[in-house]
C-alpha positions as CSV (number, residue, x, y, z in Angstrom):
1,M,-41.0,4.1,21.7
2,T,-40.4,1.5,19.0
3,I,-37.7,0.5,16.6
4,T,-39.0,-1.3,13.5
5,T,-36.8,-3.1,10.9
6,L,-38.4,-2.9,7.5
7,K,-35.5,-4.6,5.7
8,K,-33.1,-7.0,7.4
9,A,-29.7,-8.1,6.1
10,A,-29.5,-11.7,5.1
11,K,-25.7,-11.7,5.8
12,T,-23.2,-9.8,7.9
13,P,-19.7,-8.7,6.9
14,E,-18.3,-11.5,9.1
15,T,-20.0,-14.1,6.9
16,E,-17.2,-14.3,4.4
17,T,-14.2,-13.6,6.6
18,A,-13.2,-17.1,7.4
19,T,-12.8,-18.1,3.8
20,A,-9.7,-15.9,3.4
21,Q,-7.8,-17.0,6.4
22,K,-6.5,-20.3,5.1
23,V,-5.4,-18.8,1.8
24,V,-3.6,-15.9,3.4
25,T,-1.8,-18.1,6.0
26,E,-0.4,-20.3,3.3
27,M,0.7,-17.4,1.1
28,L,2.5,-15.6,4.0
29,A,4.3,-18.8,4.9
30,E,5.5,-19.3,1.4
31,I,6.7,-15.8,1.0
32,A,8.4,-15.9,4.4
33,A,10.3,-19.1,3.3
34,H,11.1,-18.1,-0.3
35,G,11.1,-14.3,-0.3
36,E,11.2,-12.4,-3.6
37,D,11.0,-15.5,-5.7
38,A,7.7,-16.4,-4.1
39,V,6.4,-12.9,-4.6
40,R,7.2,-13.0,-8.3
41,A,5.6,-16.4,-8.6
42,Y,2.4,-15.2,-7.0
43,A,2.4,-12.0,-9.2
44,K,2.6,-14.2,-12.2
45,K,0.0,-16.8,-11.0
46,L,-2.6,-14.5,-9.6
47,D,-2.2,-11.3,-11.7
48,G,-0.5,-12.5,-14.8
49,W,2.4,-10.1,-14.2
50,D,6.0,-11.0,-14.9
51,G,7.3,-7.5,-15.6
52,D,9.4,-5.2,-13.3
53,I,8.3,-5.0,-9.8
54,V,10.0,-1.7,-8.8
55,L,9.2,1.1,-11.2
56,G,12.1,3.3,-12.3
57,R,12.0,7.1,-12.7
58,E,12.0,6.8,-16.5
59,E,9.0,4.5,-16.5
60,I,7.1,6.6,-14.1
61,D,7.6,9.7,-16.2
62,R,6.8,7.9,-19.4
63,R,3.5,6.6,-18.0
64,A,2.6,10.0,-16.5
65,A,2.7,11.4,-20.1
66,E,-0.3,9.1,-20.8
67,V,-2.4,11.0,-18.2
68,P,-4.7,13.7,-19.8
69,E,-4.2,17.2,-18.5
70,Q,-7.7,17.4,-16.9
71,V,-7.1,14.2,-15.1
72,R,-3.8,15.6,-13.8
73,R,-5.5,18.7,-12.6
74,D,-8.2,16.8,-10.8
75,I,-5.7,14.5,-9.1
76,D,-3.5,17.4,-8.1
77,F,-6.5,19.2,-6.6
78,A,-7.5,16.2,-4.6
79,I,-3.9,15.7,-3.3
80,R,-3.8,19.3,-2.2
81,Q,-7.1,18.8,-0.2
82,V,-5.9,15.7,1.5
83,S,-2.4,17.1,2.2
84,E,-3.8,20.3,3.7
85,F,-6.1,18.4,6.0
86,A,-3.3,16.1,7.0
87,H,-0.9,19.0,7.7
88,A,-3.6,20.5,9.9
89,Q,-3.8,17.2,11.8
90,R,-0.1,17.2,12.2
91,R,-0.2,20.7,13.7
92,S,-2.7,19.5,16.2
93,L,-0.1,17.2,17.8
94,S,2.2,19.0,20.2
95,E,5.3,18.2,22.1
96,F,5.5,19.3,25.8
97,S,7.4,19.0,29.0
98,V,6.0,19.3,32.5
99,E,7.5,19.3,36.0
100,L,5.5,16.7,37.8
101,H,7.3,17.0,41.2
102,P,10.2,19.3,42.1
103,G,13.1,18.2,40.0
104,V,11.1,15.6,38.0
105,V,10.6,16.8,34.4
106,A,8.8,14.5,31.9
107,G,7.8,15.2,28.4
108,Q,6.5,14.0,25.1
109,R,8.0,13.9,21.6
110,V,6.0,13.4,18.4
111,L,8.0,11.7,15.7
112,P,7.1,10.1,12.3
113,I,7.7,6.5,11.7
114,N,10.6,5.7,9.3
115,V,9.0,3.6,6.6
116,A,5.3,3.5,5.5
117,G,3.8,1.0,3.2
118,C,0.8,2.4,1.2
119,Y,-1.5,0.0,-0.7
120,A,-4.1,0.9,-3.3
121,P,-6.2,-1.9,-4.8
122,A,-6.4,-2.7,-8.5
123,G,-9.1,-4.9,-9.9
124,R,-12.3,-3.8,-11.4
125,Y,-11.5,-0.1,-11.0
126,A,-8.5,2.2,-10.9
127,H,-8.5,3.2,-7.3
128,I,-6.9,6.6,-7.8
129,A,-8.1,8.1,-4.6
130,S,-6.7,5.3,-2.5
131,A,-3.2,6.1,-3.9
132,Y,-3.1,9.6,-2.6
133,M,-5.1,9.1,0.6
134,G,-2.3,7.0,2.0
135,V,0.8,8.5,0.5
136,A,-0.1,12.2,0.9
137,T,-1.0,11.6,4.5
138,A,2.3,9.8,5.2
139,K,4.1,12.6,3.5
140,A,2.4,15.2,5.7
141,A,3.5,13.3,8.7
142,G,7.1,13.5,7.6
143,V,7.7,9.8,7.0
144,K,11.2,9.3,5.6
145,T,10.5,6.5,3.1
146,I,7.1,5.8,1.6
147,V,6.7,2.5,-0.4
148,A,3.6,2.3,-2.5
149,C,2.1,-0.8,-4.1
150,S,-0.8,-1.6,-6.4
151,G,-1.4,-4.5,-8.8
152,P,-1.5,-4.7,-12.5
153,F,-4.6,-3.3,-14.0
154,R,-6.7,-5.9,-15.9
155,G,-3.6,-7.9,-16.8
156,G,-1.4,-5.0,-17.9
157,P,0.8,-2.6,-16.0
158,M,-0.4,-0.4,-13.1
159,H,-3.1,2.0,-14.3
160,P,-1.3,5.3,-15.3
161,Y,-3.7,7.4,-13.3
162,L,-3.1,5.5,-10.1
163,L,0.7,5.6,-10.8
164,Y,0.5,9.3,-11.4
165,A,-1.3,9.8,-8.1
166,F,1.2,7.7,-6.1
167,D,4.1,9.8,-7.6
168,R,2.5,13.2,-7.2
169,A,1.5,12.5,-3.6
170,G,5.2,11.7,-2.8
171,A,5.9,8.0,-2.9
172,D,9.6,7.2,-2.8
173,V,9.3,3.7,-4.2
174,I,6.4,2.4,-6.3
175,M,5.9,-1.3,-7.0
176,T,3.6,-3.2,-9.3
177,L,2.3,-5.7,-6.8
178,G,-1.2,-6.5,-5.6
179,G,-2.9,-8.6,-3.0
180,V,-1.3,-10.6,-0.2
181,Q,2.0,-10.6,-1.9
182,A,2.1,-6.8,-1.9
183,I,1.3,-6.6,1.9
184,A,3.9,-9.3,2.7
185,T,6.5,-7.5,0.5
186,M,6.1,-4.2,2.3
187,A,6.1,-5.9,5.7
188,D,9.3,-7.8,5.0
189,G,11.1,-5.0,3.0
190,L,11.5,-7.2,-0.1
191,F,12.9,-5.5,-3.2
192,T,13.7,-2.4,-1.1
193,G,15.5,-3.5,2.0
194,K,13.2,-1.3,4.0
195,P,10.5,-3.2,6.0
196,A,7.5,-1.0,6.7
197,D,6.7,0.2,10.2
198,V,3.1,0.7,9.2
199,I,1.0,-0.5,6.3
200,V,-2.2,1.3,5.3
201,G,-4.7,1.2,2.5
202,P,-8.0,-0.6,1.6
203,G,-8.2,-3.9,-0.3
204,N,-10.3,-7.1,-0.7
205,K,-10.8,-9.7,2.1
206,F,-7.4,-11.3,1.3
207,V,-5.6,-8.0,1.7
208,A,-7.5,-7.3,4.9
209,E,-6.7,-10.7,6.3
210,A,-3.0,-10.3,5.4
211,K,-2.9,-7.0,7.3
212,R,-4.7,-8.5,10.3
213,T,-2.3,-11.5,10.4
214,L,0.8,-9.3,10.1
215,F,-0.4,-6.8,12.7
216,G,2.2,-6.8,15.5
217,K,5.0,-7.3,13.1
218,V,3.9,-4.1,11.5
219,G,1.3,-1.5,12.4
220,I,-1.8,-1.2,10.3
221,D,-4.4,1.5,9.8
222,V,-7.6,-0.4,10.5
223,F,-9.0,-4.0,10.5
224,A,-10.8,-3.3,7.2
225,G,-13.8,-5.1,5.8
226,P,-16.2,-4.3,2.9
227,S,-17.2,-0.6,2.6
228,E,-20.2,0.5,4.5
229,V,-22.7,3.4,4.4
230,A,-25.4,4.4,6.8
231,V,-27.8,7.3,6.1
232,I,-29.8,9.0,8.9
233,A,-32.8,10.8,7.6
234,D,-36.0,12.5,8.9
235,D,-39.1,13.6,7.0
236,S,-37.2,16.7,5.7
237,A,-34.8,14.5,3.6
238,D,-35.1,14.0,-0.1
239,P,-35.8,10.3,-0.7
240,A,-34.2,10.4,-4.2
241,I,-30.9,11.7,-2.8
242,V,-31.0,9.2,0.1
243,A,-31.5,6.4,-2.3
244,S,-28.8,7.6,-4.6
245,D,-26.3,7.8,-1.8
246,L,-27.1,4.3,-0.6
247,V,-26.6,2.9,-4.1
248,G,-23.5,5.0,-4.5
249,Q,-21.7,3.0,-1.8
250,A,-23.3,-0.4,-2.5
251,E,-21.5,-0.5,-5.9
252,H,-18.3,-1.0,-3.9
253,G,-18.9,-4.7,-3.9
254,H,-21.2,-7.7,-3.3
255,E,-20.6,-7.6,0.5
256,S,-21.0,-3.8,1.1
257,P,-23.7,-3.0,3.6
258,A,-26.0,0.0,3.0
259,W,-28.2,1.0,6.0
260,L,-31.0,3.6,6.4
261,F,-32.0,4.8,9.9
262,T,-35.0,7.1,9.9
263,T,-37.9,8.6,11.9
264,S,-40.1,8.6,8.8
265,R,-41.8,5.4,7.6
266,A,-43.0,7.2,4.5
267,L,-39.4,8.1,3.5
268,A,-38.2,4.6,4.3
269,E,-40.8,3.0,2.0
270,E,-40.1,5.5,-0.8
271,V,-36.3,4.9,-0.5
272,M,-36.9,1.1,-0.6
273,R,-39.0,1.6,-3.8
274,L,-36.4,3.8,-5.5
275,V,-33.2,1.8,-4.7
276,P,-33.9,-1.2,-7.0
277,A,-34.7,1.1,-9.9
278,L,-31.5,3.1,-9.4
279,I,-29.5,-0.2,-9.3
280,D,-31.1,-1.4,-12.5
281,K,-29.8,1.8,-14.3
282,L,-26.2,1.1,-13.4
283,P,-23.6,-0.3,-15.8
284,P,-23.4,-4.1,-15.6
285,T,-20.4,-4.5,-13.2
286,A,-21.8,-1.9,-10.8
287,R,-25.3,-3.2,-11.1
288,D,-24.2,-6.7,-10.2
289,A,-22.3,-5.5,-7.1
290,A,-24.9,-3.1,-5.9
291,G,-27.7,-5.5,-6.5
292,A,-26.1,-8.2,-4.4
293,A,-25.1,-5.8,-1.7
294,W,-28.5,-4.3,-1.3
295,R,-30.2,-7.7,-1.4
296,D,-27.9,-9.4,1.1
297,Y,-26.7,-6.6,3.3
298,G,-29.1,-3.7,3.0
299,E,-31.2,-2.7,6.0
300,V,-33.9,-0.1,6.7
301,I,-34.8,0.7,10.3
302,V,-37.6,3.1,11.4
303,C,-37.4,4.7,14.9
304,D,-39.9,6.9,16.8
305,T,-37.3,9.5,17.9
306,R,-34.0,10.9,16.9
307,E,-32.5,9.7,20.1
308,E,-33.4,6.1,19.1
309,V,-31.9,6.7,15.7
310,A,-28.7,7.9,17.3
311,E,-28.6,4.9,19.5
312,V,-29.1,2.5,16.6
313,S,-26.5,4.3,14.5
314,D,-23.9,4.2,17.3
315,R,-24.6,0.4,17.6
316,Y,-23.9,-0.1,13.9
317,A,-20.9,2.2,14.0
318,S,-20.9,2.7,10.2
319,E,-17.7,3.4,8.2
320,H,-19.5,6.3,6.5
321,L,-22.4,8.1,8.1
322,E,-24.6,10.7,6.4
323,V,-27.1,12.8,8.1
324,H,-30.1,14.2,6.1
325,A,-32.1,15.8,8.9
326,R,-32.9,19.0,10.7
327,D,-30.7,20.4,13.4
328,L,-27.3,19.1,12.2
329,N,-25.5,20.5,15.2
330,W,-27.6,18.2,17.4
331,W,-26.4,15.1,15.4
332,L,-22.8,16.3,15.5
333,A,-23.0,16.6,19.3
334,N,-24.8,13.3,19.9
335,L,-23.4,10.8,17.4
336,T,-20.3,9.1,18.7
337,C,-19.5,6.0,16.6
338,Y,-18.7,6.4,12.9
339,G,-15.7,6.4,10.7
340,S,-16.4,9.7,9.0
341,L,-19.5,11.9,9.3
342,F,-21.2,13.8,6.5
343,L,-23.6,16.4,7.7
344,G,-26.3,17.6,5.4
345,E,-27.5,16.9,1.9
346,E,-24.8,19.1,0.4
347,T,-22.0,16.7,1.2
348,T,-21.9,12.9,0.5
349,V,-19.6,10.0,0.9
350,A,-18.3,10.2,-2.6
351,Y,-17.0,13.7,-1.9
352,G,-15.0,12.3,1.1
353,D,-13.9,9.3,-0.9
354,K,-12.4,11.4,-3.6
355,A,-11.6,15.0,-3.0
356,S,-12.9,16.9,0.0
357,G,-9.9,16.4,2.3
358,P,-10.5,14.0,5.3
359,N,-9.2,10.5,4.7
360,H,-11.3,7.8,3.2
361,V,-9.5,4.8,4.8
362,L,-12.0,4.2,7.6
363,P,-12.9,1.6,10.2
364,T,-15.6,-1.1,9.3
365,K,-17.3,-4.0,11.0
366,G,-18.1,-1.9,14.1
367,A,-14.5,-0.8,14.7
368,A,-15.6,2.8,14.7
369,R,-16.7,2.1,18.3
370,Y,-13.1,2.3,19.3
371,S,-11.1,3.6,16.4
372,G,-11.0,6.4,13.9
373,G,-9.8,6.2,10.3
374,L,-6.5,6.8,8.7
375,S,-4.9,10.1,9.7
376,V,-1.5,11.7,10.0
377,H,-1.6,10.3,13.6
378,K,-1.2,6.7,12.3
379,F,2.2,7.6,10.9
380,M,3.3,9.4,14.1
381,K,4.8,8.0,17.4
382,T,4.1,9.7,20.7
383,L,7.2,9.0,22.7
384,T,7.8,10.0,26.4
385,W,11.0,11.0,28.2
386,Q,12.0,12.0,31.7
387,R,14.8,13.6,33.6
388,M,15.3,14.3,37.3
389,T,17.6,15.9,39.8
390,R,19.3,13.9,42.5
391,E,17.0,15.5,45.0
392,A,14.0,14.3,43.0
393,A,15.6,10.8,42.7
394,R,15.5,10.7,46.5
395,D,11.8,11.2,46.7
396,I,10.9,9.0,43.8
397,G,13.4,6.4,44.9
398,E,11.9,5.8,48.3
399,V,8.4,5.3,46.9
400,T,9.7,3.1,44.1
401,A,11.6,0.9,46.5
402,R,8.6,0.4,48.7
403,I,6.1,-0.3,46.0
404,S,8.5,-2.7,44.2
405,R,8.9,-4.7,47.4
406,L,5.2,-4.8,47.9
407,E,5.0,-6.3,44.5
408,G,7.7,-8.8,45.3
409,M,10.2,-7.3,42.8
410,E,13.4,-7.1,44.8
411,A,15.7,-6.3,41.9
412,H,13.5,-3.3,40.9
413,A,13.8,-2.1,44.5
414,R,17.5,-2.4,44.6
415,T,17.9,-0.1,41.5
416,A,16.4,2.6,43.8
417,D,18.4,1.5,46.9
418,D,21.7,1.8,45.0
419,R,21.0,5.3,43.8
420,L,20.0,6.5,47.2
421,A,23.1,4.9,48.8
422,K,25.3,6.6,46.2
423,Y,23.7,10.0,46.3
424,Y,23.0,10.2,50.1
425,P,25.4,7.8,51.9
426,A,24.9,9.4,55.3
427,Q,21.1,9.1,55.2
428,T,18.7,6.3,56.2
429,F,15.6,5.7,54.1
430,A,12.4,3.7,54.7
431,L,12.7,1.3,51.8
432,G,10.4,-1.5,52.8
433,E,11.1,-5.0,53.8
434,P,13.4,-7.0,51.5
435,V,11.6,-9.7,49.5
436,K,12.4,-13.1,51.0
437,V,11.2,-15.5,48.1
């Protein structure tokens, strides 16, 4: 059995990470010190925006009127898909109570967070789907306040399509802010007085670094890096479709990896022949991004067996993973590390990115080994509770006192001692030897 790399990446997603850290640290410190004034200054300096930060209802409605009817219908359709999937996820979470010992009842509550911050990037494209992926999912979770941010579009106001998507998905507050200043604003509750409990949404390396730095102060969805795609293919796959799907994700940016894992060398060589030609046919901006991504981050690996392919795929733990191969159920049963799985030629990453239903905010840089993507669960808290009778407190108290003393925690032990003395004054209990030091 052999694994052969026909094309090896010259770079890794980690190559560019360190460059963002210094910039983000300085910006967060400045915003922490000077608040909204610093945010406005960064919005002016970095995005050329000195208009209103928080959009009012009149402005939202006026901009919505700019959205063509077909675009509205498409966005509304996609929001329904994402919402229905998120509501199904919500129904999969349940509250319960269980008697663990006679008189000891413990349980679980599932509650939404209070404030969610949902980010959608601006920049080269209007990231419409990112707007509803975060907001609609938070809405399905039952979050009380949803704050949405995206930057000005090409020097002007927020793109009207993206604004429409935020509003239709259920955002309570919409702000024209991008980049690090948007993440810091939501974390600190600037302009709203409502600090976010969780911040979600994709963005560039500076946005990703800001979320990473603020994690702990707020929850985040994933430690995000450049978008990734891997395609698993055997000799039944259509090389033209495989090549198209690799290029389809490589256009995300210069640092977006695209990987092919296959048991067919002939297919691998044909895909490698086709990809450059497909890139050359793209519009200039996409051609530049996809060309650099394929040149620097693209990889093609040929394996002898599907078991080897599955092993390689799990090691890469791709954000998006497509399977163009026979016996799709085998792959579903055996693949374990991916952000989202696309089984069969009939589906593709672009469908998941835009309209099929499951969320497109997914783990990158190998994080799919231990984490899934954005879901309604990210906006929920699983909280435990317990209650017990005095009889149960006697049984639990004895064990607690003894274990506490074995650990050297006398004050812990005495909380049990005091209850036992109060509830059962005539009884003697084996509570362990008191801690001397």
